[in-house]
N, C-alpha and C positions, 0 to 999 in steps of 0.2 A: 198218771202218777208213776214216778220212777222208783225202783227199789235198788238199794246198794247191797251187794253180797261181798263179804270180805273172805278171801281164801286164807288158809293157814299161813301162807307166806306174807300176808298183809296186803296183798294186791286187792284193789277194789274193782268190781265189775258192775256196771250199770245195767240193770234189767228193766227195760221200758215196758209200758203197757202194750206197745206195738209188738214187742218180742214175745210177751206172755200170750197175747191174742194169737199170734202166728203159731205158737207151739200148740195151742188148743184147737186150731183150725177156724176160730172165729174171726170175723173181719175186725181189723184194728180200728178203734174209734178215733175220731178227730180229737184234738186237744188245743188248749190255748197257748199261743206263742207270742212273746213280745216282738213287735214289729217296728216300734219307734220308741225313743226315750229322750228325755231332757232331764238330767240329774238336778234335783233341787239344791239351792244354795240359800243361806241366810242373807237377807237384805242388809247391807252395811250402812253405816252412818254417813252424814254429809262431809265428814272430815277425811274420808278415804280418798286415795289418789285418783280414782275414777268415779265419775257420776253413775248413779244406778240406771238412769234413763226412764224411770217410772216415778209417778207421784207417790207421796207417802200413804195416801189412802185412795180407795175408790168409793164413790158415793152414788148408789143407784145407777150403775154403769155396766156395760157389756164389754168384755175383752174377747177379741177375735184373733186367732192365730192359725197359721197353716203349717202342716207337718206332712212330709212325704214318707209314707211307710215303705218298708222293704219287701216283706211278703204280703200277699193278699189273702182274702178268704171271704166266705159268705156271710160271716157275722163278725162284729167287732165290739170291743168295749174300751172305755177310756178310764185312765187313772188320774184323779185329782188329788193334790197334796196340800196339806197344812203342816209340813214337816217342821218348820221353825216358828210357827205361830204361837202366840201366848194366849190367844182367845179363840173361840170356835170360829171357823170359816163357814159362813152361811151362804151356800149356793142356792139360788132360788130357781134357776133354769139353766139348761145347757143343751147344746145341739151339735150335730155333725152334718156336714155337707160334702159332697164330692163333685169335682169337675163342674163347678158353677151351677149345680142343681140347688133346688130349694132345701134349706136346712131341715133335718129330721130331729125331733126332740129326743133327748136322752131321758132315761129314768133311773132312779136309785131306789132299789127295793120297792119298785112300783110307784114311786112318787117323783114329781118333776124336779125336786131339789133335794138337798141333803145338808146336814150340819156336820162338819168335819172337826173333831176335837183337836186341840193342840198336839202336835207331834205325830199325827196320824194321816192316813190317806184313805180314799174311797174309790172303789171300782163301780162304774155304771153297770146297769143291767145289760146283758147282751143285746145288741141291736142288729136286726136282719138288714144289713146294708152291704151288698157285695162290692168289694174293693179289689182292684188288681194290684199286682206287685208294682212297685215304683210309682204308685199313684198318690197324688196330693189330696189331703182332706183338710177341711176347714172346721175348727172347733170353736164354738162360742160358749162363754160362761157369763152368766148374769148374777151380780151380787146386789142385793137391796140394802139400803141403809149405808152407814159409814163402815168401811171395811179396811182396817190397817193392812198394808202390804208388808209382810214379814218373810215370805218365801218366794223366791223367783229363780229363773235361770237367766243369767246376765247377758250372755252373748249368743242369741239365737241364730244369727246370720240370716234372719228372715223378718220381713216387715210384718209386725202385728199392729193392732189398732184398739184404741179405747173409745167407746161411743156412749152417749147418754141413754139412760133408760134400758128397758129390756128389748134388745134387737136380735135375740137369738133365733127368731123366725124370719129374719129379713135376708134377702139375697144380697142387697147392697146396704152398707152402713151409711148413716147420715151423721154429719158433724163429728167425724172421727178424728182422733189424734194419733199419729204413728209412733211406734217404738220398735226397737229391735230386741227387747227383752221378752221373756216368756213368763206367763203367770198361770198358776193353778195346774195346768196340764203337765204331767210328768211321764205318761206312758200311754201307748195304744197297743192293744193286744188283738190278734186275729185268731179265729178258729181255723186251724190248719190240719192237714193230714197228719196221721200219727208219726210219720217219719220226719216231719218238719222239726227244725230246732233253731236255736238262736246263738249267735256269736255276739258277745258283749266286748266293746273296746273301751277300756278305762284309761283315761289320760288327762292331759292339761289342755292348754289353748290350741296346741297343734292338732289334737283330735277334735276339739270343740269347733275348729274351723275358723280361727280368729281372722285370717286374711283371705278366706275364700270369698268369691264374689257373692254379694248380697242377693238373696232370693233366687239363686241358681243351683242350689244343692250340689256344691262343688267341694265339700269336705272329703277327706280321704276315705272316710267311712261310707259316704254316698257311692263313691266309685267301687269300693269293695262290695257294697250291697248289690250293685248291678251285676257284679261277677258271680255272686253266690246265690242270687235269687233262683236261677235255673236249677240249682242243686237242692232247692227246698230249704235253704238256710237264710234266716233273717240276720241282719246286722243292726244292732242298736248302739247308739253313741252315748257312752257314759263319760264324756270329756267335760271338764270344767276349766274354763280359762283361769289361770292363776292357781291351778291345782298342784298339790305336792304329794309325794309318797308318804313321808314320815310325819309331817306337821300340817296343820290346817293352813290354808292359804285364803283364796277367794271362795272358799268352800271347805268342807271337811276333807281331811287327808284321805288318800286312797285306802289306807289301812282302816280308817274309821268308817268309811262308807262302802267297804267291799261287800258286806253282807247285803245291804239294801240295794246297791246299784249293780251288783253282779250275781251273787249267789241266790238272791231273792227274785231274780228275773224269770218269769215263766218260760219254760222250754230251753233254758240255757244249757248248752253242751260244751262251749268253749269260751275262753276269755283271752283277749290280747291286752297286754300291759305295756303301755308306752307313757311312762311318767318318771320323773326324776330330775329333769333339767332345772326346774324351779327350786328343788331342794339344794342343788349345787349353786345356783346363781342368785337366788334372792338374798341370802345373807350378805350384809354390807351395803345393800341398796336401800332406796327409800321404802321398799316393801318391808324390810326386816333389818334395819340398820344395825341393831345390836345382837342379832342372833348369830351363834357360831355355825360354821359350815359343817355338815355331817361328814363323817369319815367314810372311806370306802367300805369298811367293815359294817358300819351302821346301815348304809344303803343296801349292802348285800343281805343283812339280816332282815330288812324290810321286804325285800324280794322273796327271801325264803319263807317268810311268814305267809305271804299271799299264795305262794305255791302250795304250802301245806294245807291252807284252808280250802283252796280249790280242789285239791286231790281228795280231801276228806269228804267232799260233796260229790265226788265222781265227775268233776268238771275238768276238761283238758285246758291247760294254761300255756300260753305262748308269750314269750318275752319279745321285746323289740329294742334294738340299740337306739341310743339317743343321737339325734341328728346334729349336724354342725351348727355353730352359732357365732363364729368370730365376727366382731363388729356389730353385734346385735343392738337394735333400738337406738340408733344414732339420733342426736338432736332431741331426745326426750328426757324426762326426769329419771329414766332408767338407763342412761347411756353408759353406766358402769356395770351393767348386767353381765357383760363378757369380761373375762380376764384370762391371761394365759394359764394361771394356776387352776382356775375353774375348768378350763378345757382339758388340762392334764388329768383332772379327776374324772371328767366325762370319758376320756379315752381309756383310762384304767378300768372304769366300770364297763365300758363296751367290750374290752378284751375279756373280762370275766364273763359277761353275758354270752359271748361267742364260744368260749372255751370251757367254762366250768359251771355255769349257772344250772340250777335244777329244773328249768322249764322243760316242758315236753318238746318244744321246738323254739327256735329264735328266728325272727325276721330282721335282716340286717338293713334297716332303713338308713343308717349312717352311710353305708356303701352305696345305697341307691341314690342319695341326694347330694353327696359331697362333690366339690369341685376337684377334678383330677389334678389341676394345677395348684390347688391350695386346699388340701383336705380338711382344714379347720373351718372352711367356709361352705355355705350352700352353693351349688352350681348356679351360675347366673340365670339359666333358663328355668330353674325351679324356685328361685328366691322371690318372695312377694315384694321385696324392696326394703324390708326392715331387718334382713339378715338373720332372722330367727324363725319366722313362720313361712312355710312353703306357700307359694301362690297356687292358682288352679292347676297349672301344669305339674307342679311339685306334688300336689295332692293326688293327682292321677298316677304319677310315677310311684308314689308310695303304695297305692292299691295294686298296681301292676307288679310290684316287687314281691308280692305275697304269693308263695307257692300254695295253692289251695289244698294241697295234701296235708298241710300242717293241721287242718281241722279234722283229720282222721277219716277222710273219705276213703 
């Protein structure tokens, strides 16, 4: 448990359990730290521009997915969500497995299953399963009866599977159907030393890893997690493809979900904010044909709001400049995503972020990824090919551009 002390000047100081224990001479107890995350989104209708990649319902089926945690620990617990459901989510069994081992059953308040009311989530009981940093775990969830799917994470960049019946205890699934969406699982927490803490990265498809190689953990947050794990810091990904700062997109706006996906994360000490390009570029496209584009002042006000909310909770907040996108999404229904006046707004915003924004630090990802010969474009070596999303090399370059000192080490 952290305590916040406010000095007469208004300065906030976080006093952790570890600090208090050290002052008393007692050994600092371990605590729970978020080690992996997939921010939930509402499932959209069939008329949306992109298909969901999942059926409308599951019926007596098991959903299996893989997640690579950032920090390890001797015990873990998982978080299951019914954030956007309108009926109770009836989980009848769930399990966790590591490194091809046999699955180990999870429990919820001592029971093998749990009912999650609409708009809520549930943590499993702690499971004594030692997991190393950067290790992949497999999570199975079984739902009996007909279960409407109303909450998901659309772009997992990881192959998951749907299989008939309760196969939560099986090493290999039978008769499974693949998908790259995620269901039910929104977080994995580990028991970690008192000094361990989490960095949350909130953003859009660039953070979600839209063009990263499938099943290879090549998002920029994965590379950042590898750099920070030796420092006892977890990195959790709060990216949502199609996410925006001010308005809802393919998920709630960053302002709307900041409490749930950032401030409510166990062990959070820092947050990186990389969001805003969809605010600038969606208006006028098939995504938001009749919406007005936000002004620079409106975007600045949104950033100021998240800074104030982070600081009020004793969380360090780091901004990031928006990356180049000239020529974005050619040959798609969104080939009007880029325009010169949109890029002018991006560059104005980046100048403000570098020179005047109230963040504790700023990571200049624009400078890290732009083409020196044409700064409005991604450098060819970092471009996934769609001129908006970095490829694997670009994601690595983003992580390497981060001075780890921004996290207050």
